[in-house]
Backbone as CSV, one residue per row, in Angstrom:
resi,resn,N_x,N_y,N_z,CA_x,CA_y,CA_z,C_x,C_y,C_z
1,MET,30.094,118.956,140.920,31.109,119.199,139.909,31.408,117.925,139.138
2,SER,31.584,116.807,139.836,31.905,115.574,139.143,30.727,115.086,138.315
3,GLU,29.515,115.460,138.723,28.330,115.101,137.951,28.322,115.846,136.614
4,ASP,28.796,117.091,136.603,28.872,117.875,135.366,29.903,117.266,134.407
5,ILE,31.026,116.836,134.953,32.067,116.218,134.129,31.552,114.919,133.530
6,THR,30.813,114.168,134.302,30.253,112.914,133.812,29.270,113.183,132.668
7,LYS,28.450,114.212,132.807,27.491,114.561,131.745,28.225,115.002,130.474
8,ILE,29.281,115.762,130.641,30.056,116.226,129.483,30.716,115.043,128.779
9,LEU,31.293,114.137,129.539,31.916,112.956,128.944,30.888,112.085,128.239
10,LEU,29.740,111.905,128.839,28.683,111.114,128.226,28.207,111.768,126.927
11,ALA,28.057,113.103,126.930,27.642,113.819,125.726,28.706,113.668,124.631
12,PHE,29.966,113.745,125.016,31.031,113.573,124.024,30.997,112.170,123.422
13,ILE,30.817,111.167,124.288,30.791,109.784,123.799,29.589,109.552,122.893
14,VAL,28.436,110.072,123.262,27.216,109.830,122.498,27.157,110.662,121.219
15,ILE,27.606,111.908,121.276,27.470,112.809,120.122,28.815,113.073,119.442
16,GLY,29.792,113.469,120.204,31.065,113.905,119.643,31.865,112.808,118.977
17,LEU,31.951,111.664,119.593,32.745,110.567,119.041,32.211,110.081,117.695
18,PRO,30.905,109.839,117.551,30.411,109.459,116.221,30.639,110.536,115.155
19,VAL,30.493,111.797,115.540,30.729,112.894,114.583,32.198,112.885,114.153
20,LEU,33.099,112.723,115.113,34.523,112.658,114.772,34.829,111.476,113.857
21,LEU,34.238,110.345,114.129,34.477,109.167,113.292,33.938,109.356,111.880
22,ILE,32.772,109.963,111.761,32.172,110.177,110.431,33.008,111.157,109.617
23,PHE,33.367,112.292,110.228,34.125,113.295,109.475,35.616,112.970,109.375
24,GLY,36.110,112.130,110.250,37.520,111.757,110.204,37.813,110.635,109.229
25,GLN,36.795,109.918,108.814,36.992,108.782,107.912,37.612,109.181,106.569
26,PRO,37.136,110.233,105.889,37.792,110.621,104.615,39.265,111.006,104.812
27,PHE,39.541,111.697,105.900,40.931,112.068,106.176,41.788,110.824,106.365
28,LEU,41.296,109.878,107.135,42.034,108.644,107.377,42.238,107.861,106.083
29,ARG,41.220,107.821,105.235,41.321,107.121,103.955,42.403,107.751,103.076
30,ARG,42.403,109.079,103.004,43.427,109.769,102.198,44.821,109.529,102.754
31,LEU,44.940,109.522,104.068,46.234,109.262,104.695,46.736,107.864,104.342
32,LEU,45.864,106.883,104.413,46.259,105.515,104.089,46.603,105.357,102.603
33,GLU,45.855,106.015,101.727,46.176,105.971,100.294,47.533,106.599,100.024
34,HIS,47.808,107.703,100.690,49.105,108.372,100.519,50.248,107.457,100.964
35,ARG,50.070,106.816,102.103,51.113,105.904,102.595,51.308,104.730,101.642
36,GLU,50.221,104.212,101.088,50.319,103.094,100.152,51.087,103.503,98.890
37,LYS,50.786,104.693,98.352,51.501,105.174,97.164,52.982,105.364,97.467
38,ARG,53.268,105.907,98.651,54.671,106.125,99.027,55.415,104.795,99.136
39,MET,54.759,103.795,99.684,55.392,102.477,99.806,55.613,101.851,98.430
40,GLU,54.673,102.046,97.495,54.853,101.525,96.135,56.049,102.179,95.454
41,ILE,56.179,103.478,95.619,57.311,104.200,95.016,58.627,103.717,95.629
42,GLU,58.661,103.553,96.947,59.874,103.070,97.602,60.218,101.657,97.146
43,ALA,59.206,100.824,96.938,59.454,99.454,96.473,60.043,99.471,95.067
44,ARG,59.507,100.340,94.196,60.060,100.447,92.832,61.508,100.921,92.855
45,LEU,61.789,101.918,93.677,63.162,102.427,93.764,64.112,101.361,94.324
46,THR,63.653,100.615,95.294,64.478,99.553,95.869,64.764,98.472,94.833
47,ALA,63.745,98.108,94.051,63.940,97.092,93.011,64.919,97.594,91.953
48,GLU,64.813,98.876,91.605,65.727,99.447,90.609,67.166,99.440,91.120
49,LYS,67.352,99.805,92.382,68.702,99.781,92.963,69.252,98.363,93.004
50,ALA,68.403,97.406,93.346,68.842,96.011,93.402,69.285,95.538,92.022
51,ALA,68.555,95.934,90.986,68.935,95.554,89.622,70.270,96.191,89.237
52,GLN,70.466,97.443,89.630,71.734,98.116,89.326,72.889,97.429,90.045
53,TYR,72.688,97.065,91.310,73.732,96.370,92.055,74.032,95.007,91.442
54,ALA,72.994,94.313,90.990,73.200,92.999,90.374,74.003,93.127,89.090
55,ALA,73.686,94.137,88.275,74.419,94.344,87.028,75.878,94.699,87.327
56,HIS,76.077,95.549,88.314,77.445,95.939,88.680,78.227,94.727,89.199
57,THR,77.589,93.922,90.011,78.232,92.718,90.534,78.597,91.761,89.413
58,GLU,77.716,91.613,88.436,77.997,90.735,87.293,79.218,91.224,86.519
59,ARG,79.297,92.544,86.297,80.465,93.095,85.591,81.753,92.834,86.376
60,LEU,81.686,93.028,87.687,82.875,92.777,88.513,83.275,91.310,88.484
61,GLU,82.290,90.415,88.525,82.598,88.984,88.469,83.253,88.613,87.134
62,GLN,82.778,89.211,86.044,83.398,88.941,84.741,84.848,89.410,84.732
63,ARG,85.096,90.569,85.293,86.472,91.076,85.318,87.372,90.195,86.178
64,VAL,86.854,89.720,87.291,87.646,88.838,88.149,87.954,87.533,87.418
65,ARG,86.974,87.000,86.686,87.230,85.765,85.927,88.340,85.979,84.893
66,VAL,88.318,87.132,84.221,89.362,87.429,83.241,90.716,87.527,83.935
67,LEU,90.754,88.218,85.062,92.026,88.345,85.789,92.524,86.989,86.285
68,GLU,91.630,86.148,86.755,92.039,84.811,87.194,92.617,84.015,86.035
69,ARG,91.982,84.140,84.879,92.478,83.411,83.714,93.858,83.933,83.295
70,ILE,94.046,85.245,83.355,95.344,85.827,82.987,96.423,85.361,83.961
71,VAL,96.110,85.359,85.243,97.094,84.987,86.253,97.483,83.518,86.114
72,THR,96.549,82.664,85.761,96.856,81.236,85.686,97.515,80.848,84.367
73,ASP,97.445,81.699,83.335,98.118,81.403,82.067,99.622,81.620,82.217
74,LYS,100.412,81.056,81.290,101.870,81.166,81.365,102.419,81.823,80.106
75,GLY,103.599,82.419,80.242,104.406,82.879,79.116,103.744,83.898,78.220
76,ILE,103.900,83.695,76.925,103.471,84.644,75.909,101.951,84.766,75.847
77,VAL,101.253,83.748,76.323,99.787,83.780,76.322,99.292,84.954,77.165
78,VAL,99.989,85.251,78.250,99.596,86.357,79.120,99.706,87.677,78.375
79,ALA,100.810,87.899,77.706,101.006,89.143,76.969,99.967,89.284,75.862
80,ASP,99.688,88.204,75.159,98.676,88.256,74.103,97.294,88.580,74.678
81,GLU,96.974,88.007,75.798,95.667,88.241,76.430,95.533,89.695,76.876
82,ILE,96.596,90.249,77.441,96.569,91.652,77.870,96.357,92.559,76.674
83,GLU,97.054,92.316,75.610,96.894,93.126,74.409,95.482,93.001,73.847
84,ARG,94.929,91.801,73.857,93.576,91.598,73.348,92.551,92.362,74.221
85,LEU,92.773,92.367,75.513,91.865,93.075,76.402,91.952,94.569,76.228
86,ARG,93.133,95.076,75.916,93.281,96.508,75.672,92.510,96.932,74.425
87,ASP,92.474,96.047,73.451,91.787,96.366,72.199,90.278,96.141,72.288
88,ASP,89.816,95.429,73.309,88.392,95.111,73.447,87.660,96.351,73.955
89,PRO,86.689,96.893,73.219,86.001,98.128,73.632,85.068,97.937,74.827
90,LEU,84.727,96.710,75.178,83.812,96.471,76.312,84.494,96.703,77.646
91,ASN,85.781,96.597,77.713,86.492,96.772,78.985,87.057,98.130,79.030
């Protein structure tokens, strides 16, 4: 019985394994190409999100700078600055 199993394993190694490798190669290639495309798409999306976060952070930093300037100013200058900011269409 064990001699039969040994013959079957030897036949698989000699015949079956090379056949599997030959016919499995196109499948493996397509799988790797698919993964590469998916990684490229994910990298593009990540870069786009990073750019959006950077732009949002820049806008927030500008607003904080304006608020810091308003807080440190005195008297009528503060009221004038608030009115000017209300009229500014960018804010």
